[in-house]
BALO-171361 format. One record per residue (C-alpha): chain; residue number from 1; residue in one letter; x, y, z. Coordinates in nm, 3 decimals. Layout:
BEGIN
> A,NUM,A,X,Y,Z
...
This chain:
BEGIN
> A,1,M,0.234,-3.717,0.715
> A,2,K,-0.025,-3.404,0.680
> A,3,K,-0.230,-3.654,0.493
> A,4,R,-0.208,-3.940,0.709
> A,5,A,-0.309,-3.742,0.988
> A,6,A,-0.590,-3.573,0.790
> A,7,A,-0.712,-3.953,0.707
> A,8,H,-0.689,-4.060,1.093
> A,9,A,-0.921,-3.715,1.165
> A,10,H,-1.175,-3.809,0.921
> A,11,Y,-1.196,-4.169,1.020
> A,12,A,-1.241,-4.052,1.370
> A,13,A,-1.494,-3.809,1.270
> A,14,G,-1.699,-4.128,1.105
> A,15,V,-1.659,-4.341,1.422
> A,16,V,-1.864,-4.041,1.592
> A,17,H,-2.119,-4.018,1.345
> A,18,E,-2.162,-4.396,1.349
> A,19,L,-2.221,-4.419,1.700
> A,20,N,-2.435,-4.119,1.686
> A,21,D,-2.643,-4.346,1.466
> A,22,E,-2.553,-4.126,1.148
> A,23,P,-2.438,-4.353,0.870
> A,24,E,-2.468,-4.112,0.575
> A,25,L,-2.206,-3.853,0.743
> A,26,A,-2.004,-4.149,0.873
> A,27,L,-1.960,-4.281,0.529
> A,28,R,-1.884,-3.951,0.416
> A,29,E,-1.615,-3.896,0.655
> A,30,Y,-1.479,-4.250,0.595
> A,31,Q,-1.448,-4.140,0.234
> A,32,K,-1.240,-3.900,0.300
> A,33,A,-1.037,-4.064,0.499
> A,34,A,-0.954,-4.338,0.231
> A,35,L,-0.880,-4.079,-0.051
> A,36,D,-0.635,-3.863,0.207
> A,37,D,-0.453,-4.235,0.251
> A,38,P,-0.468,-4.486,-0.018
> A,39,T,-0.163,-4.659,0.085
> A,40,D,-0.421,-4.802,0.388
> A,41,E,-0.531,-5.123,0.178
> A,42,T,-0.764,-5.225,0.487
> A,43,L,-0.923,-4.925,0.522
> A,44,I,-0.999,-4.899,0.107
> A,45,L,-1.137,-5.220,0.126
> A,46,D,-1.360,-5.162,0.427
> A,47,V,-1.497,-4.824,0.276
> A,48,S,-1.558,-4.981,-0.059
> A,49,Q,-1.748,-5.230,0.108
> A,50,R,-1.938,-4.970,0.284
> A,51,F,-2.038,-4.805,-0.040
> A,52,L,-2.140,-5.132,-0.185
> A,53,Q,-2.412,-5.224,0.112
> A,54,N,-2.543,-4.858,0.021
> A,55,R,-2.534,-4.940,-0.330
> A,56,Q,-2.300,-4.664,-0.429
> A,57,P,-2.070,-4.854,-0.643
> A,58,E,-1.944,-4.590,-0.857
> A,59,K,-1.815,-4.407,-0.521
> A,60,A,-1.629,-4.767,-0.428
> A,61,L,-1.488,-4.791,-0.782
> A,62,E,-1.329,-4.446,-0.719
> A,63,L,-1.143,-4.508,-0.425
> A,64,L,-0.977,-4.886,-0.562
> A,65,L,-0.910,-4.698,-0.921
> A,66,A,-0.669,-4.487,-0.691
> A,67,A,-0.571,-4.749,-0.464
> A,68,S,-0.476,-4.994,-0.748
> A,69,A,-0.297,-4.763,-0.941
> A,70,R,0.007,-4.790,-0.704
> A,71,P,0.255,-5.027,-0.798
> A,72,E,0.251,-5.214,-0.468
> A,73,A,-0.123,-5.248,-0.458
> A,74,S,-0.214,-5.621,-0.287
> A,75,G,-0.401,-5.872,-0.491
> A,76,A,-0.690,-5.811,-0.268
> A,77,V,-0.742,-5.446,-0.376
> A,78,L,-0.695,-5.583,-0.753
> A,79,A,-0.943,-5.845,-0.652
> A,80,Q,-1.218,-5.604,-0.518
> A,81,L,-1.161,-5.396,-0.769
> A,82,G,-1.254,-5.673,-1.005
> A,83,F,-1.548,-5.756,-0.795
> A,84,I,-1.685,-5.350,-0.854
> A,85,Y,-1.653,-5.384,-1.209
> A,86,A,-1.828,-5.708,-1.216
> A,87,V,-2.098,-5.551,-0.937
> A,88,M,-2.150,-5.271,-1.260
> A,89,S,-2.158,-5.535,-1.519
> A,90,K,-1.849,-5.425,-1.695
> A,91,N,-1.726,-5.801,-1.739
> A,92,D,-1.444,-5.695,-1.931
> A,93,L,-1.287,-5.462,-1.677
> A,94,A,-1.364,-5.712,-1.423
> A,95,V,-1.175,-5.984,-1.633
> A,96,E,-0.905,-5.770,-1.644
> A,97,A,-0.859,-5.661,-1.274
> A,98,D,-0.875,-6.036,-1.162
> A,99,R,-0.606,-6.124,-1.410
> A,100,T,-0.386,-5.915,-1.311
> A,101,A,-0.463,-6.005,-0.946
> A,102,I,-0.383,-6.371,-1.044
> A,103,N,-0.098,-6.287,-1.260
> A,104,K,0.053,-6.070,-0.986
> A,105,F,-0.048,-6.256,-0.676
> A,106,P,-0.117,-6.640,-0.781
> A,107,R,-0.175,-6.792,-0.440
> A,108,E,-0.408,-6.535,-0.337
> A,109,F,-0.726,-6.674,-0.408
> A,110,A,-0.969,-6.396,-0.459
> A,111,G,-0.914,-6.322,-0.846
> A,112,Y,-0.959,-6.677,-0.911
> A,113,H,-1.306,-6.693,-0.689
> A,114,N,-1.412,-6.337,-0.890
> A,115,L,-1.335,-6.493,-1.254
> A,116,F,-1.534,-6.826,-1.148
> A,117,L,-1.815,-6.614,-1.036
> A,118,I,-1.830,-6.405,-1.356
> A,119,Y,-1.799,-6.721,-1.568
> A,120,L,-2.090,-6.897,-1.351
> A,121,S,-2.282,-6.620,-1.431
> A,122,Q,-2.298,-6.637,-1.807
> A,123,G,-2.331,-6.974,-1.761
> A,124,K,-1.993,-7.051,-1.912
> A,125,G,-1.932,-7.404,-1.707
> A,126,E,-1.584,-7.479,-1.927
> A,127,A,-1.431,-7.140,-1.882
> A,128,A,-1.549,-7.160,-1.491
> A,129,L,-1.386,-7.490,-1.478
> A,130,T,-1.079,-7.421,-1.652
> A,131,V,-1.019,-7.116,-1.355
> A,132,L,-1.062,-7.383,-1.070
> A,133,D,-0.824,-7.603,-1.249
> A,134,E,-0.572,-7.331,-1.292
> A,135,A,-0.559,-7.249,-0.920
> A,136,A,-0.541,-7.599,-0.833
> A,137,R,-0.210,-7.628,-1.051
> A,138,I,-0.060,-7.356,-0.800
> A,139,S,0.239,-7.510,-0.593
> A,140,E,0.246,-7.484,-0.237
> A,141,P,-0.101,-7.304,-0.201
> A,142,D,-0.215,-7.255,0.171
> A,143,V,-0.489,-7.450,0.386
> A,144,E,-0.755,-7.146,0.335
> A,145,F,-0.680,-7.142,-0.028
> A,146,L,-0.725,-7.496,-0.094
> A,147,T,-1.047,-7.513,0.109
> A,148,D,-1.188,-7.220,-0.056
> A,149,L,-1.086,-7.386,-0.401
> A,150,A,-1.291,-7.736,-0.283
> A,151,E,-1.586,-7.511,-0.219
> A,152,L,-1.595,-7.372,-0.582
> A,153,Y,-1.547,-7.726,-0.751
> A,154,V,-1.877,-7.816,-0.502
> A,155,S,-2.054,-7.490,-0.639
> A,156,H,-1.949,-7.600,-1.020
> A,157,A,-2.106,-7.964,-0.942
> A,158,L,-2.425,-7.811,-0.829
> A,159,R,-2.482,-7.585,-1.145
> A,160,F,-2.347,-7.833,-1.384
> A,161,P,-2.430,-8.224,-1.240
> A,162,G,-2.319,-8.362,-1.595
> A,163,Q,-1.971,-8.305,-1.458
> A,164,R,-2.068,-8.385,-1.100
> A,165,E,-1.841,-8.680,-1.016
> A,166,V,-1.548,-8.521,-1.180
> A,167,T,-1.538,-8.201,-1.032
> A,168,R,-1.633,-8.357,-0.657
> A,169,G,-1.333,-8.560,-0.707
> A,170,K,-1.134,-8.254,-0.794
> A,171,A,-1.265,-8.106,-0.447
> A,172,K,-1.175,-8.391,-0.287
> A,173,T,-0.777,-8.409,-0.394
> A,174,A,-0.765,-8.004,-0.274
> A,175,L,-0.924,-8.081,0.075
> A,176,G,-0.635,-8.374,0.075
> A,177,R,-0.391,-8.120,-0.005
> A,178,A,-0.503,-7.908,0.266
> A,179,Q,-0.511,-8.202,0.544
> A,180,K,-0.165,-8.294,0.461
> A,181,Q,-0.039,-7.932,0.577
> A,182,K,-0.202,-8.037,0.906
> A,183,P,-0.346,-7.658,0.985
> A,184,D,-0.341,-7.560,1.337
> A,185,S,-0.609,-7.319,1.365
> A,186,P,-0.922,-7.449,1.441
> A,187,Q,-1.107,-7.255,1.279
> A,188,L,-0.911,-7.371,0.944
> A,189,R,-0.945,-7.722,1.077
> A,190,L,-1.300,-7.642,1.128
> A,191,K,-1.333,-7.544,0.742
> A,192,L,-1.152,-7.863,0.633
> A,193,A,-1.420,-8.057,0.805
> A,194,D,-1.719,-7.893,0.652
> A,195,G,-1.576,-7.941,0.303
> A,196,Y,-1.566,-8.341,0.368
> A,197,Y,-1.904,-8.282,0.534
> A,198,V,-2.028,-8.135,0.211
> A,199,L,-1.898,-8.367,-0.016
> A,200,G,-2.061,-8.670,0.208
> A,201,D,-1.692,-8.791,0.296
> A,202,N,-1.850,-8.867,0.689
> A,203,E,-1.515,-9.061,0.787
> A,204,H,-1.284,-8.796,0.713
> A,205,A,-1.537,-8.533,0.837
> A,206,A,-1.593,-8.691,1.151
> A,207,E,-1.250,-8.756,1.222
> A,208,L,-1.170,-8.368,1.203
> A,209,Y,-1.468,-8.287,1.434
> A,210,L,-1.356,-8.512,1.669
> A,211,G,-1.028,-8.355,1.668
> A,212,L,-1.157,-8.027,1.722
> A,213,L,-1.335,-8.115,2.010
> A,214,K,-1.026,-8.174,2.195
> A,215,Q,-0.901,-7.849,2.113
> A,216,A,-1.201,-7.585,2.063
> A,217,G,-1.255,-7.549,2.456
> A,218,D,-1.215,-7.219,2.431
> A,219,L,-1.421,-7.153,2.097
> A,220,P,-1.780,-7.218,2.165
> A,221,L,-1.872,-7.146,1.785
> A,222,V,-1.648,-7.389,1.665
> A,223,R,-1.713,-7.675,1.931
> A,224,E,-2.097,-7.595,1.840
> A,225,N,-2.074,-7.636,1.464
> A,226,A,-1.839,-7.951,1.527
> A,227,R,-2.093,-8.115,1.743
> A,228,A,-2.410,-8.011,1.533
> A,229,K,-2.233,-8.154,1.224
> A,230,L,-2.132,-8.482,1.403
> A,231,A,-2.477,-8.553,1.516
> A,232,D,-2.585,-8.526,1.179
> A,233,I,-2.335,-8.766,1.025
> A,234,Y,-2.432,-9.001,1.334
> A,235,L,-2.796,-8.960,1.233
> A,236,R,-2.714,-9.045,0.864
> A,237,A,-2.543,-9.361,0.971
> A,238,S,-2.841,-9.479,1.198
> A,239,D,-2.613,-9.410,1.508
> A,240,R,-2.833,-9.223,1.743
> A,241,K,-2.653,-9.329,2.050
> A,242,H,-2.351,-9.115,1.948
> A,243,A,-2.570,-8.869,1.805
> A,244,V,-2.742,-8.802,2.104
> A,245,E,-2.414,-8.806,2.326
> A,246,Q,-2.342,-8.471,2.046
> A,247,L,-2.654,-8.323,2.115
> A,248,E,-2.678,-8.368,2.491
> A,249,A,-2.335,-8.208,2.477
> A,250,M,-2.438,-7.918,2.337
> A,251,L,-2.709,-7.875,2.546
> A,252,R,-2.489,-7.862,2.820
> A,253,D,-2.337,-7.547,2.676
> A,254,D,-2.689,-7.432,2.570
> A,255,P,-2.935,-7.539,2.783
> A,256,T,-3.242,-7.314,2.617
> A,257,N,-3.157,-7.420,2.265
> A,258,A,-3.503,-7.514,2.171
> A,259,Q,-3.354,-7.707,1.813
> A,260,I,-3.165,-7.940,2.036
> A,261,Y,-3.489,-8.077,2.220
> A,262,Y,-3.637,-8.088,1.882
> A,263,Y,-3.339,-8.323,1.735
> A,264,L,-3.365,-8.519,2.079
> A,265,A,-3.738,-8.579,2.053
> A,266,V,-3.724,-8.654,1.668
> A,267,I,-3.430,-8.941,1.759
> A,268,A,-3.659,-9.071,2.062
> A,269,Y,-3.969,-9.066,1.835
> A,270,D,-3.831,-9.289,1.553
> A,271,E,-3.723,-9.535,1.857
> A,272,K,-4.100,-9.524,1.941
> A,273,R,-3.991,-9.408,2.309
> A,274,W,-4.358,-9.195,2.270
> A,275,A,-4.346,-9.040,2.647
> A,276,E,-3.997,-8.945,2.626
> A,277,A,-4.056,-8.777,2.242
> A,278,A,-4.320,-8.580,2.380
> A,279,E,-4.139,-8.433,2.685
> A,280,Q,-3.857,-8.314,2.448
> A,281,F,-4.074,-8.141,2.239
> A,282,K,-4.260,-7.986,2.534
> A,283,K,-3.913,-7.829,2.612
> A,284,A,-3.827,-7.749,2.267
> A,285,L,-4.177,-7.558,2.300
> A,286,L,-4.088,-7.413,2.628
> A,287,F,-3.774,-7.199,2.478
> A,288,N,-3.948,-7.140,2.150
> A,289,P,-4.325,-7.113,2.181
> A,290,D,-4.315,-7.033,1.802
> A,291,F,-4.163,-7.330,1.691
> A,292,E,-4.508,-7.423,1.501
> A,293,E,-4.379,-7.814,1.369
> A,294,A,-4.289,-7.894,1.747
> A,295,Y,-4.648,-7.877,1.803
> A,296,Y,-4.778,-8.134,1.557
> A,297,E,-4.501,-8.333,1.636
> A,298,L,-4.578,-8.333,2.019
> A,299,A,-4.937,-8.429,1.895
> A,300,G,-4.808,-8.724,1.702
> A,301,A,-4.611,-8.819,2.006
> A,302,Q,-4.900,-8.756,2.257
> A,303,I,-5.111,-8.999,2.030
> A,304,A,-4.875,-9.284,1.980
> A,305,A,-4.866,-9.287,2.372
> A,306,D,-5.228,-9.311,2.405
> A,307,Q,-5.261,-8.934,2.529
> A,308,A,-5.541,-8.823,2.282
> A,309,G,-5.677,-8.606,2.512
> A,310,E,-5.338,-8.400,2.569
> A,311,A,-5.299,-8.428,2.216
> A,312,L,-5.602,-8.241,2.150
> A,313,V,-5.517,-7.930,2.387
> A,314,T,-5.164,-7.940,2.243
> A,315,L,-5.329,-7.885,1.855
> A,316,E,-5.576,-7.643,2.034
> A,317,T,-5.321,-7.429,2.155
> A,318,A,-5.105,-7.441,1.774
> A,319,R,-5.476,-7.354,1.631
> A,320,R,-5.496,-7.032,1.810
> A,321,K,-5.136,-6.949,1.735
> A,322,F,-5.118,-7.018,1.364
> A,323,A,-5.325,-7.032,1.027
> A,324,A,-5.538,-7.350,0.979
> A,325,N,-5.347,-7.638,0.784
> A,326,F,-5.324,-7.988,0.695
> A,327,D,-5.124,-8.134,1.008
> A,328,A,-5.337,-7.933,1.244
> A,329,E,-5.671,-8.100,1.079
> A,330,Y,-5.546,-8.415,1.008
> A,331,L,-5.396,-8.496,1.378
> A,332,T,-5.667,-8.378,1.527
> A,333,G,-5.885,-8.651,1.336
> A,334,V,-5.658,-8.881,1.436
> A,335,A,-5.701,-8.804,1.829
> A,336,L,-6.058,-8.794,1.805
> A,337,S,-6.064,-9.124,1.658
> A,338,R,-5.868,-9.259,1.918
> A,339,Q,-6.129,-9.118,2.178
> A,340,K,-6.408,-9.274,1.964
> A,341,E,-6.586,-8.970,1.844
> A,342,Y,-6.593,-9.027,1.508
> A,343,V,-6.845,-8.788,1.379
> A,344,E,-6.622,-8.519,1.499
> A,345,A,-6.291,-8.699,1.353
> A,346,I,-6.436,-8.752,1.011
> A,347,V,-6.490,-8.366,0.965
> A,348,H,-6.164,-8.284,1.060
> A,349,F,-6.027,-8.529,0.822
> A,350,T,-6.242,-8.395,0.534
> A,351,D,-6.109,-8.034,0.615
> A,352,A,-5.741,-8.184,0.605
> A,353,E,-5.852,-8.343,0.268
> A,354,I,-5.973,-8.031,0.123
> A,355,I,-5.681,-7.801,0.235
> A,356,A,-5.458,-8.074,0.110
> A,357,R,-5.645,-8.076,-0.212
> A,358,G,-5.615,-7.704,-0.263
> A,359,T,-5.247,-7.637,-0.121
> A,360,E,-5.052,-7.985,-0.085
> A,361,P,-5.210,-8.297,-0.271
> A,362,A,-4.848,-8.525,-0.198
> A,363,R,-5.016,-8.483,0.182
> A,364,L,-5.329,-8.716,0.105
> A,365,T,-5.105,-9.051,0.157
> A,366,P,-5.196,-9.423,0.204
> A,367,S,-5.160,-9.352,0.606
> A,368,F,-5.436,-9.037,0.541
> A,369,Y,-5.703,-9.290,0.358
> A,370,F,-5.637,-9.586,0.620
> A,371,E,-5.723,-9.332,0.916
> A,372,L,-6.019,-9.189,0.724
> A,373,G,-6.132,-9.558,0.595
> A,374,A,-6.135,-9.692,0.964
> A,375,A,-6.327,-9.360,1.115
> A,376,H,-6.609,-9.430,0.884
> A,377,E,-6.617,-9.808,0.939
> A,378,Q,-6.639,-9.742,1.320
> A,379,K,-6.900,-9.518,1.257
> A,380,G,-7.089,-9.715,1.005
> A,381,N,-7.051,-9.587,0.669
> A,382,I,-6.914,-9.907,0.542
> A,383,A,-6.910,-9.777,0.164
> A,384,E,-6.734,-9.462,0.230
> A,385,A,-6.472,-9.691,0.430
> A,386,E,-6.427,-9.925,0.140
> A,387,K,-6.364,-9.625,-0.095
> A,388,C,-6.131,-9.487,0.161
> A,389,F,-5.939,-9.821,0.171
> A,390,H,-5.939,-9.907,-0.177
> A,391,K,-5.795,-9.560,-0.206
> A,392,C,-5.512,-9.649,0.015
> A,393,L,-5.428,-9.946,-0.153
> A,394,E,-5.463,-9.813,-0.477
> A,395,L,-5.160,-9.541,-0.346
> A,396,S,-4.979,-9.842,-0.194
> A,397,P,-5.088,-10.209,-0.282
> A,398,D,-4.860,-10.362,-0.008
> A,399,Y,-5.034,-10.131,0.281
> A,400,A,-5.062,-10.419,0.512
> A,401,D,-5.295,-10.301,0.779
> A,402,A,-5.533,-10.173,0.513
> A,403,L,-5.520,-10.528,0.364
> A,404,N,-5.584,-10.645,0.678
> A,405,Y,-5.848,-10.366,0.802
> A,406,L,-6.073,-10.418,0.508
> A,407,G,-6.050,-10.790,0.460
> A,408,Y,-6.147,-10.858,0.812
> A,409,M,-6.415,-10.560,0.760
> A,410,W,-6.527,-10.772,0.510
> A,411,A,-6.516,-11.091,0.730
> A,412,E,-6.723,-10.947,1.007
> A,413,R,-6.984,-10.873,0.765
> A,414,G,-6.983,-11.175,0.596
> A,415,V,-6.932,-11.048,0.260
> A,416,N,-6.675,-11.104,-0.039
> A,417,L,-6.511,-11.347,0.176
> A,418,E,-6.284,-11.526,-0.091
> A,419,Q,-6.146,-11.149,-0.153
> A,420,A,-6.115,-11.104,0.208
> A,421,R,-5.866,-11.406,0.248
> A,422,E,-5.699,-11.315,-0.045
> A,423,L,-5.631,-10.994,0.123
> A,424,I,-5.548,-11.075,0.458
> A,425,G,-5.308,-11.366,0.347
> A,426,K,-5.128,-11.094,0.139
> A,427,A,-5.084,-10.905,0.461
> A,428,V,-4.957,-11.210,0.669
> A,429,K,-4.727,-11.276,0.398
> A,430,L,-4.586,-10.915,0.427
> A,431,E,-4.569,-10.943,0.848
> A,432,P,-4.605,-11.331,0.919
> A,433,E,-4.566,-11.265,1.290
> A,434,N,-4.795,-10.990,1.315
> A,435,A,-5.093,-11.147,1.547
> A,436,A,-5.386,-10.905,1.450
> A,437,F,-5.338,-11.037,1.110
> A,438,L,-5.300,-11.413,1.210
> A,439,D,-5.635,-11.371,1.372
> A,440,S,-5.763,-11.202,1.104
> A,441,L,-5.676,-11.474,0.865
> A,442,G,-5.817,-11.746,1.110
> A,443,W,-6.138,-11.554,1.131
> A,444,V,-6.189,-11.537,0.735
> A,445,L,-6.117,-11.892,0.724
> A,446,F,-6.385,-11.963,0.999
> A,447,K,-6.643,-11.778,0.819
> A,448,L,-6.553,-11.997,0.519
> A,449,N,-6.632,-12.292,0.701
> A,450,Q,-6.274,-12.428,0.723
> A,451,P,-6.268,-12.424,1.149
> A,452,K,-5.965,-12.676,1.131
> A,453,E,-5.761,-12.434,0.900
> A,454,A,-5.877,-12.151,1.143
> A,455,L,-5.767,-12.261,1.452
> A,456,G,-5.375,-12.255,1.363
> A,457,Y,-5.379,-11.951,1.282
> A,458,I,-5.555,-11.789,1.590
> A,459,L,-5.349,-12.017,1.788
> A,460,K,-5.037,-11.846,1.652
> A,461,S,-5.214,-11.508,1.723
> A,462,V,-5.268,-11.577,2.095
> A,463,K,-4.881,-11.681,2.113
> A,464,L,-4.765,-11.391,1.956
> A,465,L,-4.972,-11.141,2.161
> A,466,K,-4.804,-11.013,2.454
> A,467,S,-5.138,-11.013,2.675
> A,468,P,-5.456,-11.163,2.611
> A,469,D,-5.702,-10.983,2.358
> A,470,A,-6.073,-11.008,2.403
> A,471,T,-6.181,-11.053,2.029
> A,472,V,-5.904,-11.307,1.967
> A,473,C,-5.977,-11.498,2.264
> A,474,D,-6.320,-11.461,2.152
> A,475,H,-6.255,-11.615,1.772
> A,476,L,-6.066,-11.869,1.952
> A,477,G,-6.361,-12.002,2.119
> A,478,D,-6.609,-11.994,1.847
> A,479,V,-6.359,-12.214,1.671
> A,480,Y,-6.334,-12.467,1.940
> A,481,A,-6.694,-12.474,1.997
> A,482,V,-6.746,-12.546,1.626
> A,483,L,-6.478,-12.820,1.669
> A,484,N,-6.713,-12.930,1.956
> A,485,E,-6.397,-12.869,2.193
> A,486,W,-6.624,-12.691,2.470
> A,487,D,-6.419,-12.690,2.760
> A,488,K,-6.149,-12.489,2.540
> A,489,A,-6.431,-12.319,2.402
> A,490,R,-6.563,-12.174,2.749
> A,491,E,-6.210,-12.132,2.890
> A,492,A,-6.120,-11.915,2.577
> A,493,W,-6.432,-11.717,2.607
> A,494,R,-6.369,-11.658,3.012
> A,495,Q,-6.074,-11.508,2.902
> A,496,S,-6.183,-11.291,2.690
> A,497,L,-6.491,-11.170,2.945
> A,498,S,-6.197,-11.103,3.159
> A,499,V,-6.011,-10.875,2.928
> A,500,E,-6.344,-10.688,2.844
> A,501,P,-6.682,-10.740,2.957
> A,502,N,-6.913,-10.825,2.627
> A,503,E,-7.279,-10.913,2.632
> A,504,E,-7.270,-11.139,2.353
> A,505,V,-6.987,-11.345,2.493
> A,506,Q,-7.155,-11.365,2.800
> A,507,K,-7.448,-11.539,2.628
> A,508,K,-7.248,-11.780,2.436
> A,509,L,-7.056,-11.868,2.778
> A,510,K,-7.371,-11.890,2.942
> A,511,A,-7.554,-12.088,2.699
> A,512,R,-7.279,-12.340,2.699
> A,513,E,-7.190,-12.381,3.060
> A,514,T,-7.348,-12.705,3.143
> A,515,H,-7.298,-12.832,2.789
């Protein structure tokens, strides 16, 4: 009783030192408390862990040797002793201590866990798997034992991919045994669900997560975890509707969570709801102004929503906060191109290319070269534009926009017409309902003196367009003119002018007004 009283006194003194921010003195008192009362295993385990955290494993060992010498020492103490030996690279003693823990307490998982890690660290995959299989043969293990076992099977699968299918199957079997026990604890049900989630068994995982949401009303962390995993499962299955439901429910609990606004924005972006995506990205940045990726995603959404000016403001804000990078330069180039500021756009595209070549060459995608090529073409740098489009098609031979752009660029200039027809024809095969591609094919046929063949493609383009396009109407007028259908030609040119004033079209119309 005196020793126990002394242990309590030392423990109390340790707490006082800890409150006074005197960790070394606190640890000394905790050590004295543990030595005075080796029967208090909770204290022994706590203090030994503190010594480990302070990189004093030899002092942790002193405590555990005294505690484990007692005949009634628990499996937790024996397993902790094995762990300390392993930390000190005394693997033979570690294995011996863990084997003792397993033999005396076969339904406690810590010993198996430690042995598994020892063998895994030595690259002994078969020995590690044998330990797990031994644990799997234990009769009537509890849910926590089985979920921990499944977790280690998954770890083994990641380390030794050649046995991946077998070990993942064993993990799923362990989870199935755990699920049959119908655990009541939300924490254990969450752990079980997480096990299925890691294995990619989304059906079982979703079922458990949905059940948890019904019983986790007063457990916000469990509820948040379940909703986050459900949202991810739904997104993997392209079920954006249910993913949004979970994310919005999470926002009701945590309305300042920038990450959730970001996920909602990404979903809206993927569904081409650009304005909504931009608003959600803005909210993400409101609650986390240092969320760098969100600035570039916001700029992308603003560009897609025809808000290039706002995108440039967003990118300038990011440029002041973060180091120069590919995304900032590339997106600035795209935004400037949308504003027809092609000289400046090319400067930023070039800076982006330099950055990517030095650090991330994979960022130089077909899309990058397409945007750079379009900027060069608009600036009149035809040779550079051709190089970019060829590079784009070298990386992605079926890049339909590049096939069409390069072919149309040649058709407009009356050069490489047969090759242009081939490129545009390929683009049309890839996207047969693309109005712009159909117009391009009609135009190159017109340039090849095949107006009758051209007419069908251009008329189909007009039919597919939601509203009249000035260029397409102008092309249609030119085709009708060559076919001597002057009334239709004039009507097409008038429609072109109603969309966009154009001096050349006006001249054609005026010259044929009295034809």
